[in-house]
LOPA-64262 format. One line per 3 residues: their letters; for each residue x, y, z negated of N, C-alpha, C, CB. Coordinates in steps of 0.05 Angstrom, whole numbers. Glycine has a CB too. Layout:
% LOPA-64262
a) X Y Z X Y Z X Y Z X Y Z  ...;
% end
This chain:
% LOPA-64262
mkk) 1163 -677 756 1137 -684 756 1125 -693 731 1134 -704 775  1142 -709 717 1132 -719 690 1130 -697 672 1150 -739 678  1149 -676 674 1146 -653 655 1121 -637 661 1171 -634 656;
itl) 1114 -634 685 1090 -618 692 1066 -634 682 1089 -613 724  1066 -661 687 1043 -677 677 1040 -676 646 1048 -706 686  1063 -677 633 1062 -675 604 1051 -648 594 1088 -680 593;
lli) 1062 -626 609 1052 -600 603 1023 -597 606 1067 -579 620  1011 -607 629 982 -606 632 967 -621 611 973 -616 659  978 -643 603 964 -659 581 963 -644 555 978 -686 575;
lcs) 986 -631 548 989 -617 523 970 -592 524 1019 -609 519  969 -578 547 950 -556 551 923 -563 547 953 -545 576  915 -586 559 886 -597 557 879 -604 528 883 -623 574;
vys) 898 -616 513 892 -624 486 890 -598 469 915 -644 475  905 -577 474 904 -552 458 880 -538 465 929 -534 462  871 -538 490 847 -523 496 823 -536 485 843 -521 525;
ysf) 823 -564 484 801 -578 474 799 -573 442 804 -610 481  823 -574 431 824 -568 400 813 -540 394 856 -570 389  823 -521 409 815 -492 406 784 -490 409 829 -474 427;
aqr) 772 -502 431 744 -501 436 728 -514 412 738 -516 462  738 -535 402 726 -549 379 725 -532 355 739 -573 374  748 -519 350 751 -502 326 733 -477 329 781 -493 323;
dss) 732 -465 353 715 -441 357 687 -448 355 721 -429 382  679 -471 365 651 -480 361 644 -485 334 645 -504 375  663 -498 319 657 -501 291 655 -476 275 676 -518 278;
svs) 670 -455 282 670 -429 269 643 -415 274 693 -412 279  633 -417 299 607 -406 307 585 -420 292 603 -409 337  587 -445 291 567 -462 275 564 -455 246 573 -491 278;
tqk) 590 -449 235 593 -443 206 579 -415 202 624 -443 197  585 -396 220 574 -371 218 543 -370 220 586 -354 239  532 -387 237 502 -390 240 492 -401 214 494 -408 265;
dtl) 504 -422 203 496 -435 179 494 -415 155 515 -459 173  516 -397 155 518 -377 133 496 -357 135 545 -362 135  490 -349 161 468 -329 165 442 -342 157 466 -319 195;
nqi) 438 -367 164 412 -381 156 410 -382 126 412 -410 168  431 -386 114 432 -388 83 424 -362 70 461 -397 74  430 -339 84 423 -312 71 392 -307 73 439 -286 85;
kln) 379 -310 51 350 -307 52 344 -279 40 335 -332 37  330 -263 58 322 -236 51 297 -239 32 316 -218 77  296 -221 14 273 -221 -5 249 -208 8 279 -205 -31;
siv) 226 -215 0 201 -203 6 197 -176 -11 178 -222 1  181 -158 -1 175 -133 -18 148 -139 -32 173 -106 0  151 -142 -58 126 -147 -75 135 -137 -103 116 -181 -76;
fle) 115 -122 -115 121 -108 -141 96 -103 -157 136 -82 -135  98 -103 -181 75 -97 -200 80 -70 -211 71 -119 -223  59 -55 -213 61 -26 -224 41 -20 -245 57 -6 -202;
iya) 48 -6 -264 29 5 -284 31 34 -284 34 -5 -313  9 50 -291 9 78 -290 -10 90 -312 1 87 -263  -4 115 -319 -20 130 -339 -22 158 -327 -6 131 -369;
gys) -46 170 -330 -50 195 -320 -73 209 -331 -51 194 -291  -83 231 -317 -105 245 -325 -122 256 -303 -97 266 -342  -149 253 -302 -165 264 -283 -188 279 -298 -176 243 -264;
agv) -211 268 -298 -233 280 -315 -228 272 -344 -261 270 -307  -213 249 -346 -207 239 -374 -178 225 -372 -231 218 -386  -172 210 -393 -146 196 -396 -149 171 -379 -138 189 -427;
dgg) -131 165 -360 -132 143 -342 -108 125 -347 -134 152 -315  -112 99 -338 -90 79 -340 -97 56 -322 -86 69 -371  -77 41 -312 -83 19 -296 -59 5 -286 -99 28 -273;
lsl) -62 -16 -270 -41 -30 -259 -49 -40 -230 -34 -54 -276  -30 -47 -213 -33 -55 -187 -12 -75 -179 -32 -32 -170  -20 -92 -161 -1 -112 -148 1 -103 -118 -12 -143 -150;
nyq) 27 -101 -110 31 -91 -84 48 -111 -68 42 -65 -86  40 -112 -41 57 -127 -23 61 -112 4 45 -155 -19  85 -111 14 92 -97 38 102 -115 60 112 -76 32;
ykk) 89 -111 84 97 -128 108 104 -107 129 73 -148 120  129 -103 137 139 -84 155 134 -57 140 126 -85 184  116 -40 152 111 -15 138 82 -14 128 116 9 157;
qlf) 69 -36 130 42 -39 120 40 -48 90 27 -61 138  26 -31 74 23 -38 46 -2 -47 37 30 -17 31  -4 -70 23 -30 -80 13 -29 -80 -17 -37 -108 23;
slr) -51 -70 -30 -51 -67 -59 -77 -77 -70 -47 -38 -66  -78 -89 -95 -99 -94 -111 -97 -77 -136 -100 -124 -118  -116 -62 -145 -112 -43 -167 -137 -46 -187 -110 -13 -156;
ysg) -129 -47 -211 -149 -46 -234 -144 -23 -251 -149 -71 -250  -163 -6 -256 -160 18 -273 -181 23 -291 -156 41 -258  -176 40 -312 -197 48 -331 -193 76 -338 -198 30 -356;
sie) -214 89 -346 -213 117 -356 -233 122 -379 -220 137 -333  -225 139 -395 -244 147 -418 -244 178 -418 -234 135 -447  -269 188 -421 -273 217 -421 -290 224 -445 -286 228 -395;
lst) -281 242 -462 -296 250 -487 -305 278 -483 -277 247 -514  -331 284 -489 -341 309 -488 -350 319 -516 -363 310 -470  -344 344 -523 -348 353 -550 -371 375 -549 -321 366 -563;
dpd) -386 378 -570 -406 397 -573 -394 424 -584 -428 387 -592  -394 445 -566 -381 470 -574 -393 482 -599 -382 489 -553  -419 478 -605 -433 489 -628 -423 475 -654 -464 486 -624;
kft) -413 449 -650 -405 435 -675 -374 431 -675 -421 406 -677  -361 444 -657 -332 439 -654 -315 454 -674 -324 448 -626  -297 438 -687 -276 449 -705 -250 437 -698 -283 445 -735;
wlf) -229 452 -704 -202 441 -695 -194 416 -711 -179 463 -699  -203 414 -735 -196 391 -750 -214 367 -745 -195 397 -780  -239 373 -741 -259 351 -736 -277 356 -713 -275 348 -761;
pfi) -267 352 -690 -284 359 -665 -308 338 -664 -265 358 -636  -330 347 -658 -354 331 -656 -358 321 -628 -379 347 -665  -354 295 -624 -357 282 -597 -385 274 -593 -340 257 -593;
drt) -397 288 -573 -426 282 -568 -431 263 -544 -440 308 -563  -410 258 -529 -414 240 -506 -388 226 -500 -424 255 -481  -389 200 -493 -364 185 -487 -371 170 -460 -357 164 -510;
elt) -353 173 -441 -356 159 -415 -333 140 -410 -358 180 -390  -340 116 -407 -319 94 -401 -324 84 -371 -321 68 -423  -304 84 -357 -304 73 -329 -282 55 -323 -303 96 -310;
tev) -289 32 -311 -269 14 -300 -273 11 -269 -270 -13 -315  -252 5 -257 -252 4 -227 -233 -19 -218 -242 31 -215  -244 -34 -196 -229 -54 -183 -228 -46 -154 -241 -82 -186;
aal) -203 -44 -142 -201 -34 -116 -180 -50 -99 -193 -5 -117  -187 -51 -74 -168 -63 -53 -161 -41 -34 -180 -87 -37  -135 -36 -29 -125 -14 -13 -106 -24 8 -111 6 -29;
ygw) -106 -10 31 -88 -14 52 -75 13 60 -103 -27 77  -49 11 64 -36 37 73 -8 33 86 -32 56 48  7 54 85 32 56 98 54 64 79 31 74 121;
rri) 76 51 81 99 57 61 124 59 76 102 35 38  140 80 69 166 86 81 188 85 60 165 113 94  208 69 65 230 65 47 255 81 58 236 34 44;
tkg) 267 98 41 291 112 47 312 108 25 284 143 51  330 89 31 352 84 10 339 76 -16 370 110 6  340 93 -35 332 88 -64 306 100 -71 351 98 -83;
hsy) 289 107 -51 262 117 -59 243 111 -37 262 149 -65  217 113 -42 197 109 -22 173 127 -25 189 80 -22  158 129 -2 134 145 -1 111 125 9 137 170 19;
sis) 88 128 -2 65 113 9 39 127 6 63 86 -5  21 120 24 -6 131 24 -25 109 29 -10 153 44  -46 106 14 -66 85 17 -94 93 13 -61 65 -1;
agv) -112 76 25 -141 80 22 -154 53 21 -153 96 44  -178 52 12 -192 25 11 -219 26 4 -179 6 -6  -229 6 -11 -256 4 -21 -256 -5 -52 -272 -16 -3;
sqs) -274 6 -67 -273 -1 -96 -300 -5 -106 -259 19 -112  -302 -19 -130 -326 -24 -145 -322 -14 -172 -335 -53 -146  -339 4 -183 -336 16 -208 -359 11 -226 -332 44 -205;
hkt) -354 10 -252 -373 7 -273 -370 29 -292 -371 -20 -286  -391 47 -297 -389 68 -316 -411 66 -337 -391 95 -302  -402 71 -363 -420 72 -384 -419 98 -399 -415 50 -402;
vey) -441 110 -404 -444 135 -417 -460 132 -443 -457 156 -397  -447 140 -465 -460 136 -490 -460 164 -505 -445 114 -507  -484 170 -516 -486 196 -531 -487 191 -562 -511 212 -523;
adk) -478 212 -574 -478 211 -603 -508 212 -614 -460 235 -613  -523 228 -599 -551 229 -606 -566 205 -593 -565 256 -598  -573 186 -607 -584 161 -596 -610 165 -581 -588 143 -618;
tfg) -622 188 -584 -648 193 -570 -643 194 -541 -660 219 -580  -620 200 -532 -613 201 -503 -608 175 -490 -589 216 -500  -604 155 -509 -600 127 -499 -573 123 -488 -619 122 -477;
rev) -570 102 -472 -545 94 -460 -549 89 -430 -534 67 -474  -529 103 -415 -531 102 -387 -511 84 -375 -529 130 -376  -518 68 -355 -499 48 -341 -501 54 -311 -505 16 -349;
yny) -478 56 -299 -478 59 -269 -459 38 -257 -470 89 -260  -465 26 -234 -450 11 -218 -449 21 -189 -459 -17 -219  -427 28 -178 -426 40 -154 -400 34 -137 -428 68 -159;
tgi) -400 37 -111 -376 32 -95 -366 60 -87 -383 14 -69  -340 59 -79 -325 83 -71 -302 79 -53 -316 97 -94  -288 100 -44 -267 100 -29 -243 108 -46 -272 117 -7;
ple) -225 91 -55 -202 99 -70 -180 109 -52 -193 77 -86  -165 129 -60 -144 141 -46 -120 145 -64 -151 166 -34  -95 142 -54 -72 148 -71 -47 154 -54 -67 124 -91;
fni) -32 171 -66 -5 176 -54 17 171 -75 -3 206 -43  38 157 -67 58 149 -88 87 159 -78 58 116 -93  103 165 -97 131 169 -91 146 155 -113 139 200 -88;
kwf) 167 137 -106 180 121 -127 210 122 -122 169 92 -127  224 118 -144 254 116 -145 261 89 -155 267 138 -162  282 76 -143 290 50 -151 319 46 -141 272 28 -140;
nki) 330 21 -149 359 16 -142 363 17 -111 368 -13 -154  386 31 -104 394 32 -77 406 5 -68 413 55 -73  420 -7 -85 434 -34 -79 426 -54 -101 467 -30 -79;
krd) 433 -79 -97 430 -98 -119 447 -93 -142 434 -126 -109  438 -98 -166 451 -96 -190 453 -123 -204 437 -75 -206  473 -123 -225 476 -148 -238 462 -148 -264 504 -155 -242;
ril) 441 -129 -267 425 -127 -290 395 -126 -282 433 -102 -306  378 -141 -295 349 -141 -288 337 -118 -306 335 -171 -295  324 -100 -292 313 -76 -306 334 -60 -321 291 -86 -325;
gif) 357 -63 -312 379 -48 -327 386 -58 -355 371 -19 -329  376 -81 -362 380 -90 -390 392 -119 -390 352 -90 -406  380 -138 -376 389 -166 -376 409 -171 -356 367 -184 -373;
rvd) 433 -179 -364 455 -185 -345 450 -212 -332 483 -184 -360  456 -215 -306 453 -240 -292 479 -247 -278 430 -237 -271  483 -271 -269 508 -279 -257 516 -265 -232 506 -306 -251;
kpt) 496 -257 -216 503 -242 -191 482 -222 -187 506 -261 -165  489 -202 -170 469 -181 -164 443 -190 -154 479 -162 -146  422 -177 -167 395 -186 -160 377 -163 -148 381 -197 -185;
afs) 359 -171 -131 342 -151 -117 318 -142 -135 332 -164 -91  315 -158 -158 293 -151 -177 300 -128 -194 285 -176 -196  284 -107 -192 292 -83 -207 266 -67 -216 311 -66 -189;
gsi) 269 -46 -231 249 -29 -241 247 -3 -222 255 -20 -270  225 11 -228 221 37 -210 206 57 -229 203 30 -181  208 82 -223 192 102 -235 182 120 -214 206 116 -256;
gfk) 161 134 -219 151 152 -198 125 167 -207 146 136 -173  113 180 -185 89 196 -189 67 185 -172 93 225 -183  42 187 -182 18 176 -167 -3 198 -167 6 150 -180;
lyg) -10 208 -142 -33 224 -139 -56 207 -130 -27 247 -119  -79 205 -146 -100 186 -139 -126 198 -142 -100 162 -155  -145 186 -130 -174 194 -130 -193 175 -120 -176 218 -115;
nis) -219 182 -122 -239 165 -112 -263 181 -102 -247 145 -134  -270 175 -76 -294 189 -66 -319 170 -70 -289 198 -34  -337 180 -88 -359 164 -95 -381 180 -109 -350 142 -113;
kfs) -401 167 -121 -421 180 -135 -410 199 -158 -439 159 -147  -387 190 -170 -373 205 -189 -345 207 -181 -375 192 -216  -340 227 -162 -313 231 -149 -294 242 -169 -316 250 -126;
tvg) -269 233 -168 -248 241 -186 -221 246 -172 -245 220 -208  -203 260 -184 -176 264 -173 -158 267 -198 -174 290 -152  -135 254 -196 -118 255 -220 -89 251 -212 -126 233 -241;
lgl) -72 256 -231 -41 255 -227 -31 237 -250 -27 285 -227  -13 220 -243 -1 202 -265 27 195 -260 -16 175 -267  40 182 -280 67 172 -280 65 143 -275 83 178 -306;
tyg) 83 130 -261 84 102 -255 110 88 -264 79 97 -226  109 63 -271 130 47 -276 125 21 -263 134 46 -305  144 10 -247 140 -15 -233 164 -32 -236 135 -11 -204;
fgy) 160 -59 -231 182 -78 -230 176 -100 -210 187 -90 -258  197 -108 -196 195 -128 -175 215 -123 -154 168 -128 -164  207 -129 -129 227 -126 -106 215 -101 -89 229 -156 -87;
hkv) 228 -79 -92 216 -54 -81 227 -49 -52 222 -30 -99  245 -63 -42 257 -60 -16 271 -86 -7 277 -38 -16  278 -90 19 293 -113 26 323 -107 22 287 -120 54;
ye) 336 -123 5 364 -119 -1 380 -140 14 370 -120 -32  401 -132 27 417 -151 44 441 -161 27 428 -137 72;
% end
């Protein structure tokens, strides 16, 4: 009887110890998971391209789930020459158009491993200045709203790397990286345009685990 009682006591102590250890293990796993903080998707992008003239700009992008929010600033310069006064060495520029645009866009972005596709539309405010070589035509200024559109495809790191932008080494792999891609863009407005450009971005392009 004493042996049975002792055996029951030992079993109870062992069971309690095992339960405590298992509970501690589960708690540790939960703490570890809580310490793993996933990065947000936010990146800055610059681009250069051509539409009616030479274009360039930058945009700040934030993604929530598959929704993409963007703020874009861009500029364009278009030069027109007089064919009657045109020479290969010294082309005569008779008109210069400078356009700046500020736009807010909303769209959809899909991420597949190391690349992404996105399409966006929004609203923009543009300022255009037209100057003529012949001063008798004066100077024209336009302010107008429009509907900006763009389609992007980008390539970036599939996994975290131990170098920022492939140059600066860090102590542990980081989600911060660069990207390259193509942008098809346009604007439906009083002066509608469509263009194609190259992009370079840096930031957090996807959620890295």
